[in-house]
C-alpha positions, 0 to 999 in steps of 0.5 A: 668631278665634272663641272655643274652650275647649281641653279635655285629656283626663288619661285619654288625653293628648288635647287638644281644641279645644271651640267657644264661641258665647254663653258656651256649649258644645254638650254634642255637641261633647264626643262626640268625647272618648272613651278608646276608638273605640267609646265613646259618648263624654262627656256632661254630667250635669246633674240638674234642668238648673241650668246647661244650656240646652236652646234659644234665644230672644228672648221673656224676659230674666232676670238673678237676680244683678241681680233683672233680668226683660225682656219682649222687652227691655222691664223688667217695672217698665215694663210693670207700670206703664203697660201692660195684659194684653193689650198684653203678650200681643200682645208676648210672642207677637210680639215687639213692643208693638202699635200701636192698630189691632194691639191692637184686633185683637188683641182682636177675634179673642180675642173671637170665641172665649170661648164653650166648646162646650155639650159642654165645659160639661156635661163640666165639670158632671160633676166631684164638687162638691169637684173641685180646680179646677186638676184641672178646668181641666187635664182640660178643656183637654186635652179640647179638643184632641177638639174641634179636631183641626185643631190638630195641624197645628202647623207651619202658621202660620195654624192656629198663631195660631187655636189660640193665639187660641182657647186665649188666649179660652177659659182665662179662661172655663174658669177661672171656670166652675171657680170657680162649680163649686167655688162651687155657682154656675151658670156665667156666660157671657162677654160681649165688651163687657168686657176680659179681666180685667174679663170673668174677674172678672164670670164668677166673681163675677156673680150671677144678676140682679145687675148686678156691676161689678168695682172698677177698683182690682181689675181694675188689681191682677189686670192687673198680677198677669197681667203679672207672671206672663206668662211667666218664661223656661225654668221647669218648666213652660215646658219641659215646654211645650216638651218636649211641644210638640217631639213635635208634639202639638197645643196643647192637650195641651202646656198640660194637661201644662204646667199639671200641672207648674205644678200642683206646690207647688214651683212655682205652689202656692207662693203657698199655702203662705206664706199658709198660713205667714203663718196659722200665725204669726198676729201680729206678736208671733209672727214673731221666734220663728218666724224663730229656728226657721227659722234653727235649720232647723226651720221653712222660711221660704216665699215667700222666696228662689228658684232664679233670684233671687239678689236682690229678685225685681223682681215683689215690689216691684210686687205689694207696691204692688198689695196695698196698693191693693186692701187699700184697697178691700177692707179691710186683711188683719191678715196684711199686718202679719205679712208686713212684719214677715218681710220687714224681719227677712229683709232685716236679719238676717245668717242670711236676708241671707248666703243671699240670701233675698229676697221672691219673687213668690208672697209677697204675691200670695196675699194679694191673691187672698184679699183678692178673694175667692178660695180657696186652690185657685183660686190656681194657675189664677189663676197658669196663665191668664196664664201661657197666653201665656207658654207659647203664645210658647215653644211657637211659637218652638220650633216656628220653631226648625230647631235644635230636634228631639224632646226625648230626655235621655241618662241615666248608666246604673248598672243590671245588664247582661246578665242571663240569665232565671231560671224562676220555680220556679228563683228 
């Protein structure tokens, strides 16, 4: 027998049976609830979509209360320990981990698209010397839509595959170019002999005449960070990617919108705020005073708490281990001791425990990026590189979903009605 929800409208005394599917009721089923027949019908009001599902997805599963994150059913802990970012990217896009031949084919396909058009390179060179890397990246990817007009054929599966490969391949190149631009250094072209993460590091740090070889520990740490940031269900930027995609815009334009959402300090800029906080604290001896000021409402504890997780963010545990491995190569950052003391107090102090303020993914990632030699302006770019595959997986899935329509939320109108125009000299 199908599950239903019985609703009685106390305004009219009428009773309605609303079907329940996956612990969810369809908002459109509420439209039948009305006082007068000519009314619009009942809607739901949910600012920020805190309890509204906008889609059905098979990509990423999160249980925030239990601290669970899974890509296509695989626990994030197993993927971070045993897999590579290229494997995880294939998994998110195709639904299963690749075998040897599939992985080789995936990497070979990407290697054919790593170079960007020289006009794109010249466009990037035209930015001011102090242009923010993320602003450069968003503008550049948006411009790719003019180079690949065939990308507009979003309903063609083969064409979508081609655009996904192009975007995945070119994103590290564009990202590295934004870093070189900010440093005033010549751009370094990609090498298809190198792996995805190793190639990105080489394009950023190799100097002319210098055979730069990134340390394997740093390559591994960045690869793990890419895995952890690859997707995170229906977050702000993924929702934007789906919303723009619902109009059948090309993926480059949709990516630019998603990345613009990620650019915001409440989304992709959080690790920069953590680093700023750690610098302000400065020393372990200053931590107790800072925590007291947080409890008094004077300051915010950055890098703790999450919109979804009400438990320890599983990604934070993995990143903490990565930080130790990176610091063995680069030398220990004294701010790590400040971070560890903040975490220790937050996990023991009743004030923070009661509010479920556990470390999140942003708490340690900024320290790793800084240790690698990247300025804070590059942090959102480092986030956008791996999140590209998550956005594309969500975008492709939404285009295959026959229930999806162009997104157009309703509103509760509270403004004036039926006003008559008054001539300017009579106002």
